N, C-alpha and C positions, 0 to 999 in steps of 0.2 A: 461586329469580328464577323465576316462567315465560317461556314457552316466546319470547312476543314484547320482550318486558324482550332475553333474554338475544341472540336476534335482533340486536336493533339496538346493543346490548354490543358485537356481535363485525361489523356491519358501522360503527361508528363506526374499530372499531381498523384492521378495514381499508382503510378511505379512507384516516385517517391512516399506514401506513404503504404505498400506492400514492403518494402524491404525494412519501413522504420516497426510495421507494427513485427516483419520478421527475425529483424534482431533482437527485441521484445522478447521473442520469441509467444507469441500472438497469434497463435496456425488461423483461429477461423475468421482475426479481421485478415491476416496476408493472405489466406488463401481465398478471399473475397476481392479484396482488393491486382491478385494477381489475378481472378476473372474478370474483373471488369479490365482490366490493362488488354484479354485476351478478345472481348469484346469491343473495345475500342476500335484495336486494329483489324478486324473483322472489317469494321466499318465503315473505318479508313480506306481500304483494302477496296470498298464498292462504290468509294465517294472520285477516287484516284484511276488515272491511267492504265489501257494494260501493263502493257510493263514497269511499271510500280510493283504492281495488285501481288504478282507471285509472293515477293520478296517479304511483302507483311504479313500476309499470308503463313508464312512461315515463321514469323517473331511471334505472330498469335500462337503458333501448337508449340511453342515450347514453352509458351504461360501456360499453356494446359496442359505438356508436364508437370510445371511447378505447382499447381492446382494439386494431381494427382498426388504430385511424393507426398503432397498434406493431406489426403482423407478425400478428396472434392471427387467431379466429377470432370472432361471435360466440358467445354464453352459450346449451348449450336452455333452451330454461325447467321448470324441476319440471314433472309428471305434478298436481302436486293439495297442496295441507296435507297437512299431516306429515311433508311428506317433507322431509329430514335437508338442510344444501346446504355439502357439504365441500368441502375447499379443496380449489381449483383448482391443475395444475399445469402449465405447459408441455408443449408437443408435442417431446418426445426429450428428455425432463428429468425422469430421475427425482424418487425418494424420495429420496436417499441425498442427488444432485445439487444438489435444488431447498434442504438447506438450507447447503449450500454456494456458492449462487448471490449471496450478498451479499461474497462475495469480485470477486466479478468487476465494471471496472467494461466496462459492451458499450459507451459511448463514447468515445474516444480519449484521455489525462490533458491538460490543456490544456498545463500548462510543456511546453515542451520544453531542447532544448540551449542556446537561444540563450539562456533564463531559468535557466541554472544559474548560478553564478558563480564561477569559475575549473572548474580539475580537467582544464581539457585534454588532458591525456596521459590522464585518467580514459575521455575521451569519445571516444579518440582507440581506444584498444584497445577499450570499445564496439561502438563504429560497426565494427570489424572482422573480433568477433567474433558481434555477434547482428546488427545493423540489415543489414549487406550483407550476408547469407545470403536476406535478407527481398526487398532490393528485387533482386540481383543472379543471380536462383536461377541465371540459364542460363550465364553468365561461371561459377559451379564451377561447374557443369554440365558447364562449356567442356573446362575446365584437371583437370578430375577431381579435385578438391579436396571432400568431404567436409564441410560443416557438420556442430559437433558437440560436447557437451563443454558445461556449463555454466560460465558466471561466480560465484565469488567474491566478494564486496564486502567489504573489510574496513577494521575501522581504528575511529578513535575516534569515541565515540557527536554524534550531534547536527551533522554533518558532512552529513549530504545524499546519502546510501543511498538513502535511500528514494523521494528526490525525482529522482537523476537514473536509477536504473530505470524512476522512473513517464518520465520522459523519454523515455529508452530506443522505450518504446512508442509513442512518438507518433510519433517518427522512425518505425520502422518501420511505420507506420498500422495496428496490431497491437492486441487484445483484454489488457488488464495483468489478471491474477486476482494478486490482491496479500492476501498468508495469511500470517498471526501460528502461534507452537506452537497457539496458546487455539484455532484456527478445527480443529485437525486431531487435536488428541488427546484420546479419550477415555478414559475411568472401565473400562469396561467392555472386556473382551479381543475383540482382534480389531475394536472400531468403530476402533480410531485405525488402523492399516493401508488397514482400505476407506473408512476417507479420503484414506486418498493418492492411490490408487489410482481413485477417484471427479475425483479434480482434474484426474489426467491424462487421463481419458478425458472430461472438461469440459471437458479445456483442445482433445480432436484436435476437436470440434465446429468450432470455428470456421479460417475459412481465413487466421488467422497469428491465433496469443495467445504472450504472453510469458508465464508463473510467476514470483511473485515470493515469497520463502521470506524474510520476515524475524526478524531472531534463528533461524537457524538453527540457531545451537548446543544452542538448545531444544528444542528435535525431532529433533537428530539430532549426539546427542555422542559419546565417544570408548563405545568397545564397552568392561564390564568383565566380567568374575567379579561385581562388586560390582551389577550393574544388573539392572534385572529385566529378566523373558523379555519379558516385552511392550517393552519397551520398547526392547530386540534386535534384536527380529522390523519393528519398527516402521522401524525403521536397517535393517532389511535390505527392507523391500518399497519405501520409499525409494530404495535402490537399482536394484530388481529395479527400477522403472518408471523411471527414469533410461538404464541398458539397453537399456531397452524403445523408447525412443527412435532408439535407433542403428538404422533400418533402409536398411541395404548397394542404393546406385541412387537413393534413389527422394526428393526433397525434403521437407526437415522443415517442417513447417507451426509446431510447440511446439519453443520457445526457454527453455531456465530460468536463475533469476539468480537468486541470493542472497546475501544476508548478514549482520552478525556484526561486533559491540566482542567477544567470544571467541575469536579465530581457532587461540588454544591449548586450544582443548575439542573440536574440530571432530572425529567422527571421518574416521581417515587416509585410506581406502577410499572414500569422498565426493572424491576432489577425486584418484582413478582416470582416466587416459585414460577421455573416452565423457562422462567426469561433472562436474564442476566441477575442469576439467584447470590453468583459469584464474584464477589470482591475481590480485585489483587490491588495490594498497593506496590508501584514500582520504583522506587526508592532512587535517589541519583546514586552514583555508584558511592563504592567505601576503598577503604583503602587497595584492597586487594583486584577489582575491578576493573580499577586507577590503573595500578599498577600494570592489568594486563590490554588494559586498552592502547596505552604510550605503545608498550612489544606494539600490538598490532598494525598501529598509524607508524611504527617508526622504523619495519623491517624492510621498509624498501628505499629508506633512503642512507647518505649519507651523516653514517652519526658519529662522528668523536669519542673513543676509547674515554674520552674527559668526564665524559656527560655522564651524571650521577645520575638511575633512572627512580634511587627510594631520593633522590631530594626534586626531581621532579616531581612523582610525586605527591610529596605532601606539596610539597607549591599547588599544585590542583585540587588540595580538599577542597566541597564544596561546590569544585564545576562540574556542571554534568555531559552528557559521553561525546554526544554532538561538538559541546566546545573543547575536550579534551581533544578531537581528534582535527578541526578550526586549527588549538596551537601547533600543533602538529607542524597544520600543513604552512601557515605562515613563519612560525622557525624558519622554514624549508625555502618561501620563495627570501632569507633576507641572502645567502650566499646563491641563490640562483641572480637574484636582482645585481646583484654582484659583479657578477658576469659576462648577463649580459649587456648592460645598460654602461656599466666598466672597464668590460673588458680582466678581470681580473681574473687569477687563476682558480680553475677548480677550489672548492675547499670541503671539510665536513663539516654534520651543521657541528653546534659549538654550545657550552650550556650559556651564555651570556645572548644567543642569540631567541633562548626560552624566554628568558628572562627579560630581554624584551618584550620579547610579543607579552609575555605575561603583565609588563604594567600598564600595561595596553586595553586590558581586554577585561570587561566586565562583564559577572557570572547576571544572566535574568534569572537566576531560583533566590536570589537577596528577595528583591522585586517577591515574584512567584510566591513566597513560605509565607511572607508580613499580608498579604492578597488572603491567601489561604489560612491562618490562621481568624487572621479580623469577618470573615465570611460563615467560617464555622465557630465561633463562639456565636455570630447573634441566627443561629438558626441546631435545628432538630438532630443531627444528620452529624456531631460529632461523635458519635459514640459508634454510630457504625462508618466515620473514615477517623475512628483513633489510631491506628497507625501513620498517617499522613498528620496528626497533631500533635505523636511523637517527634516524631523527625522533625517537623516542624520548630518545634517547642527548642529543643537542643541542638537546629544547627545554628553554625556561627554565621552567624551575618557580617559582612562585609568591615564596619566597628570595629569589629571586638572581636579581627585577627591582629 
C-alpha cells in the first residue's frame, strides 16, 4: 500500500473513532482522534499536488476547531512531506492511560436514581456511602467522619447493579469510570498490575470520580495456592491501590464501587475495612419495582387499553429486570413483524402478545439462586450474605409456580 493510501485509510479510521467517542460523551478520546485527523490531513497535504493542498489544510483547521472546542490545543503543522503522523495523546494522559480512556464517561451518565425502578434501600445505602461524602465534604470534616471504603453490590444477574452504579455517579456529579476484567487483564506478566495502578492514577486527575469494577469476581477471585503468581499479584495490587485512597484528614475525590454475581468467589481481603467494607444485596425486582419497570418499558409503545398492567406484573414474578425489559421488546416485535412481513394493518400490543413471549421465556434466576444456595451451603460466608440466602430460600422456583 503506498503512503497516500495508507494515510487516507488512517484518516478515515480516526474520523470514525472521533465520531463514536464524541457521541458517547468521551471528550478526552474524541479530542485525541480529532487531533489525529488534523495531523493526517496536514501530512496528506504535504504529499499532495499544490492544487489540492489548500483544501486539505482548510479541512485540517476545521478539526483544529473541534479540538479547541473540546478543551485541547490546535495541532502544530508538520515540517514537511515524509514526516510520520503519530497518534496524539491528550495533555496529562500517558500511553497506558490512553488505552483505558474508553472506560471513562467524561459526561456524567444520564440515568439517575429516579430512573431506576425500586431498590430504595440500596439507593439509600449508596447515597450515604458514595454520594454524601462528595456533596457534603465540610459536614463530614466537621463531625470527624472519614469517608472511605468501597461498596460491593452483589446479587443475581440482570437486576440493575451496573445501572445503579452509573446513577450514583450522576447523582454525585462525578466522572464514571466503568471497567470489566477484560479492560484490566493482560497476558503479559506485570501489565495487569500496571493497568490497575493506571486506573486509580487516572481517576485522581478528576475533581470527582467513581471507579466501577463490573464482574469483580473475574478480577479479584479468592487467592489460593492453585492461582497463578501473576493473578495473586493482580489482587495484591488492587488491594494496595484501595488502601492508598485512605489519606487521613484529606477529602477523597475517588470512590470505588464493584459488582458481582458470584460474591462467594471474591477474595475475602477485599472486604476488610477501608476496602469493600460495605456489601449491599441487589435483589430481583419486587412487585412495585416490576410494575414500574413495565411502565418505563411500555411508555413508548402502542399498548391496548385492554392490557392489564396488574396481570403483567403478576406474570413477571421471579424475572430479572433486564428480562422484563426484554419481554416488552419481544412483545412489541410481534405486531411489528406482522406489519412488515405480512403487510397487515398497524395494531396495538395486546395481552396475547405478552403471554406468547412469556410462554417461551425462561428466567436465569432459577438456576442462579439454586447455585447460590449450593455454593453458600458449603461456605463460611453464609452469614455475610444472609440476605441472599433468605431471598434464595424464599424464591419461587419455576416448578413451584
